[in-house]
Every structure is written in structure tokens, then in C-alpha cells.
N, C-alpha and C positions, 0 to 999 in steps of 0.2 A: 708426335714426331713427324708425321707426314706434312702437317701445316708448316713446320719450321723449314723443311726442305723446299717446299713450294715457295715460301717467302724468300728464301735465299736464292732460289733459281730466278725469281722475278727481279730481285735486286741486281743479280749478275746480268740479266738481260738488259735492264735499264742502263747499267754501266757500259755495256757493249754498245748499246744504241748511242749513248752519249759520245763514246770514242769515235764511232763511225761517222756520226753527224759532224763532230768537230773536225775530223780529218777531211771530210767532204767540203766543209766550208773553207778550211784552210787552202785546199787545193783550188777551189773556185776563185778565191780572192787572189791567190798567187798567179793564176792563169789570167785573170783580168788585169792585174798589174803588168804582167809581161806583154799582154796584147796592146794595152793602151799607153804604155810608157812613151813610145815615139809621139803619139798624139798629144800627150800631156807636155812633153818637152817643147813641141811646136807652139802650143798655146802659151806656155810660159815665156817662150822667146818673143812672141808677138807682144805680150803685155809688157815685158821688160823693155823692148824697143820703143813702145809707145811712151813709157815713162821716162826713158832716156832723152827722147826728143820731145821737148815741151809742146811744140806745135803739132805733133802727131804725124809729121812727115818722115818717111823712111830714108 
């Protein structure tokens, strides 16, 4: 009986770890997207303007 309870406890701990790690990764990715969104928009704008002007002049 004791072994079953310990195994269930370990499985619950692993599930909790998985939830915590996934929440942390989600928060980190969303923070990076929020921080680098203006930079990405500027880079995309530069590339789009380069492709619109065939000679590469602004």
C-alpha cells in the first residue's frame, strides 16, 4: 500500500512540474514577443522597403 501512495505522489509531482515549466515557458515566450515586437516590425519594414524598391534606394 505504501508503494502505491509513493508512486501516485511522484506522478502528481511530475505533473505539477510539467505544468509549472510549461507556464514558465509560455510566460517567457510571450514576454519576448512583447519586447521584440517593435524591433521585428522595423526589420520587416526595412526588408519590405528593399524589395519594393528594386535598386535598393529608399
